[in-house]
N, C-alpha and C positions, 0 to 999 in steps of 0.2 A: 504494500500499499504506499510507502515513503516513497517507494523508485516510482510507482506509476500513476501514482494520483498526487499525494501531497508537495513532491518537488517541481512536479509538471504544473499546478496551479500557483506555486510561489514565482517559476522561470517565465512562465507567460505575464504572471503579474507585472514581475519586474519590467521585462520588455515593452508590456505596456505602458508602463510609468516613463521609462525612460524614451519611449520613441516621440518624434516631434508633430506637433499639429498637423503639421502640412503633409505627415506620411499618411493619407486618410486610408490608402488600400492597406497598409499595413496594420491600422487599428482594425479595419474589417476581418482582415485573418486571424488575428491574435483574439477578439471575441469571438469565432467561432472554434479556433482550438482549444479554448474551454470545455468544449462537449467532451472532448475525448477522455480526460482524465475522469469527468462524472458518469460517463459511460462505463469506463475501467470499475470507478467505485460501484457503482450499481450491478456488474456482473460479480464482483468481490462480496458486497457486502448485502445485495439485497436491495428493495426500499429505505431501509434504512441509509444503507451507505450512500443509495443515488442522493436523498435528500441533504445528507452531512455536505456531501461534496459541493452541491447546489448552492447551498446555500453557505460556505464558504467561498466560491466562486464570487457569489453576490456581495457579500463583505467586502472581499479582496477589490472587486471591481468598481463597485458604489462609489469612492470617493475622486477614482478618476474620471467616473461618467459625470459627474454631477457636481464636482467641488473644483476650483483652481487652486491646485497647491504650489505655493508659490517658489520653494527652493527646487523644484523640479519642472513648472512651468509650462508643464503640459497638461491638457484636458482631451479625452476621448472627443475630436470634431462631429461624429456622426451626430443627427439628430435627435433630441430628448427624446419622442415616442418611439425611434427605433432601439434606442438603448434600453428604455422601460421595459418593451416588449421581450428584448434578449433576455435579460432579467428574469421575466416571467417565463419564457423558452427553457433556461435552465433547470427551473424548478420542475417544470412540467418533463421534460427529458428525462431528469432526474428520477421522477415518480413513475414514470412509463418504463423506464429501460430496469429500474429497481423491480417493480410488480411483474413484467416478464420474468426477469431474472428467479425472483423468488417462486413464481408459479414453475419454472420448469427444474428448479430444484427439487420442490413438491413431487413433480413428474417422476424425478429420477430417483428419490426415493420410494414411490409408491412401488418403480417399476422394479428398483431392489428387493421390494419386500414380496412381490407379485413372482419375481423370478426365484426366492429363496424357496416361497411357498411351494413351487413348481417344482423346486430341486429335492423338497424332503417327501413329496409326494410321490414324485419316481423312486426316491429310494426306498421309500414306503414300499413301494410297488414291487421291487427288486427283490426287496427282501422277504416281502409275502409270498412271493415266487418262490424260492429260497425254502424259506420255513415250511410250504407246503412240499415241495420235493422232498427235503430234508425229512419231513413228517412222516413220509410215505415209505421211506426207506428204513428209518427208523421204528416204524410200526412193523414192518417185516421181520427186522431183526429181533424186537421184544418176543413176535408171537414163535420165531423161531427157538428164542431161549426157553420160553416157557413150555412149549412142549415136553423137550426133555426136562424140564427143571420139575415138571409136577411127575414125571415117572421117577424122578430122583428122591420125592419127598415123599411119594408113597412107598418106594423101596425103604427110606428112612423109617419111617414109622413101624413098618415091620420088623428092621433090623433093632430098633431101639431098645426094646425090651429085652434081647438076647446079647447085650453088652453089660455088662454086671457093672455097677457104680461103683464098685472097691479097685476095679481093675486100672490099671497105667492106661490102658488104649481108651479109658473112657472119655481123659482129656482131647485126645486127638478126634473121638467122635463127636465130643460136643463143639468143636472148632470146626468140623463137617457141617453139623448142623447148623452151628450160627452162619457160615459164609451161604449157605444152601438159603436162609432168610434173606443176607444182605441182595444175594442174587436175585431174589423174588421182590426186594422193593425196588432195586433198580429197574429190573424191568416193568415196573409200576409205574416207575417215575418216565420211563420212555414212553409207555403208551399212555400217559396224563400229558407231555408234551405232544406226543405224535395226535391224538384224538381227546383233544381236552372236553369235559362233560359242557354242555351249555348250561348256561348259569339259570339257576330257578328265582326269578326276578319278583322280589317282595318291595316295600318300603318299609325302610329300618332306619334306625338311629346308629349314624357312625362313631358315637361316642362307646357303644356297646361291644363294636368290634376292636377299638382300642383295651376297654376294659378285658375284654375277653383276651387278647393277646397279652397282656400283663400276667394274668393269672395263667394261660399256657406257660411262659417262660420265667415267672417268678420264682419257682425253686430252683431251676437250674442257675438263675442269675445268683440267687443268694450263693450257691455255692460256690461260685468264680469268685464271689467278692464283688459282682457289679451292683450297680445303685438303678432303680428303675425310677423314674419320675412320669407321673401322668398330669398332663394339662388340658383339662377339658373345661369348655364352656360351659355356661349355664343353662342354657337353652338347647334344643332338640337340635341335631343337624341330621335332614332327613335327606337320606338316597336311596336310589333303587335299586337292588343287588342281591346278590348270593350269600348270606350271611356266613356259610361255612366257606365258600371261595374268598371271601376277602379276608377271613380269617385266618387262610390258609397265606394268601400274599403277604399278609401282617407278619405271619409267625415265619416266613421266608425269610424275611428280611431281618425280623431281629436274630433268627439262629444265627446267619451269617455276621449280625454283627456282634454276637457272643462268639463268635470263631475269632473276629477279629480283634476283639479286645483279647483274648486268649485268657489265662490264669493271673494275669498281674491285678485284677482287678478295675474298675473304671464304671463310667454313667453313660446311659442311654436315659432318651428322653422319648418319650411318646405323647403326641399331643394331635388334636384336632381344631380345624380352623372353619369358620365360616365364610364364604362368599370369598374364595381366592381366585382371584381372576387366571385365565390361562388362554392366551389368542384371543383375547377379547372377550371369550364365554366365562359366565359365572360355574364356577365350581365349588363343591366342598374339600376339605383336604386332610388326609392322614398323613402325618409327619414322624418318620422315626429318625433319630440321630442319635449317633456314638460317638465315643471320645476316642475309638481306635487309631489306629494309623490311617493316613489320608491316601486315595486312591492315586495311584499314579495318573497325570492327564492324557498319557497314550491307550489307559487301559478306560475311559470313563466310556468313549463312543463305541465300546466293544463289551459293556457290562453285560447287558441284556441279550448278548448272542449265544447260543445252543452251547453247552460242552465247552463254556469259557470258565471253568469253575477255577479256584484258585487253591483248593482244600483237596490234598491226596484223597481223603475218603467220602468225596462228593463226587456226581456223576454232571457239576456245571450246567443242570437245570433250571435249578430252583428260582431264577430271577429270568431266566427265559418263560418259564411254565405262568410266573407273578405276571409280567408284564401282556402276554398272549389272555390270562384271565381279566385285570386290569382294561384292556382293548374293547373285550368281548363286553364289558360294561361299560362301552362309549367315553372311557377313561383313558387318561394317560399315567406315565410313571417315571419319574425323572431322579438322577442322582448327581450327586454335587458338594463338593469339598466346602462345607459350610456349616455353620451350626455349632454344635461342640465339636464337630471337626471331620465328619461324615454323615450326611442326611441323604435319604429317601423319601421322596414327596408323592403319595397316589391321590390323585384328582380325578374325582368324578362327579358327572352330573348332578345338580340338585334334583330333589326329589319335586314333582310340581305339584 
C-alpha cells in the first residue's frame, strides 16, 4: 500500500503543487493520474480502501485547487466547476471500485467454500465406495472364519470335560478356549463393520447416553486411576437415535481414551451441549475429552479409517464402526487435539 497508493499520491501532489499555472495540460494529466492509486487502494482494501484513498487525494488536492499558496505561487488553472466535479468523481470511483472489489472477494470466498465442499463430497463418495467394497471382502472373510470357528467351539465343548482341572495341560487348554473366544469377538467386529445393523430410531435424551457411558467405564477407570467428570445441562437434550448404538459409539471412544491414558492415571471429561452448529446446521453434541497423549497431526485424517488401530489387541475397527453408526443417524464425528488434550465430538441432529 505504501509503494502503490500512499507514495504515488504524495508524488502526484508534489508535482501538482510544483507545476506552473501556465502548464494547463500538465495539471489536467495530474488530476487524472490520481485515479490510479484510488483504484489500487480499492482493489487491495475494498470499499474502505477506495474511500480512504479518495479522501486523502481530496484533502491533498483541495488547497491547490481552490486556494492560492504564496510560497508556491501556483494554483490549478482549471475552472472551479471542473475541479469540484473531479473531487466528487474521486469518491465515486473509489466507492464503485471498492464495491466491485468487495463483491469479487466475496465471490472468490464463496467459490472457495463451494469447491471445498465439492471436494469433501467427492472424497466422501470415493471413501464410501471403498468402504462398501471393503465391507464385502470383510464380510466374506468373517464368514469364512466363523464356519470353522463354530466347528472348533463345538469340539471344544466336547473336549472340555475330558481335560482335568488339576492337570498341567489345563492351562494350555484354557488359553485355547480364550483364543477361540477372542477370534469369535473379532469376527463379530468384522461383521459389524461390514454389515452394520440399521438403527432403531426413537426420541431420547442425549444426557442418558452420557450417564450410561460413565456407568459402563466407571469401574475400569477407577482401577486405572482415571477420574471421570460428567458435565450435563439442566434441560433435556433431545435427539433421535438408537440408544444402544449411540452408547456403543461413546463406549468405543472412551475405551480408546482409557487405553491411551494407560496405567499412569488421568482425566476424562464427558459433556453434552445444546445447539452446537456444524456447517450451519443446528446439532446437539456429545463430547468426550481425555488428557492422554495427543494424536499426531498426520494420523488425524486417517483416525476413522478401518484397520487403523494403534493398539496390538484391537482390530482397528472401533472408530470406523462408530463413524458409520453416527453417519446412519445423520450426524458427524470429529477428533481434535484440544480440550484436555484429545477430544472426540459426536454431533447429532436435534429431535424435531
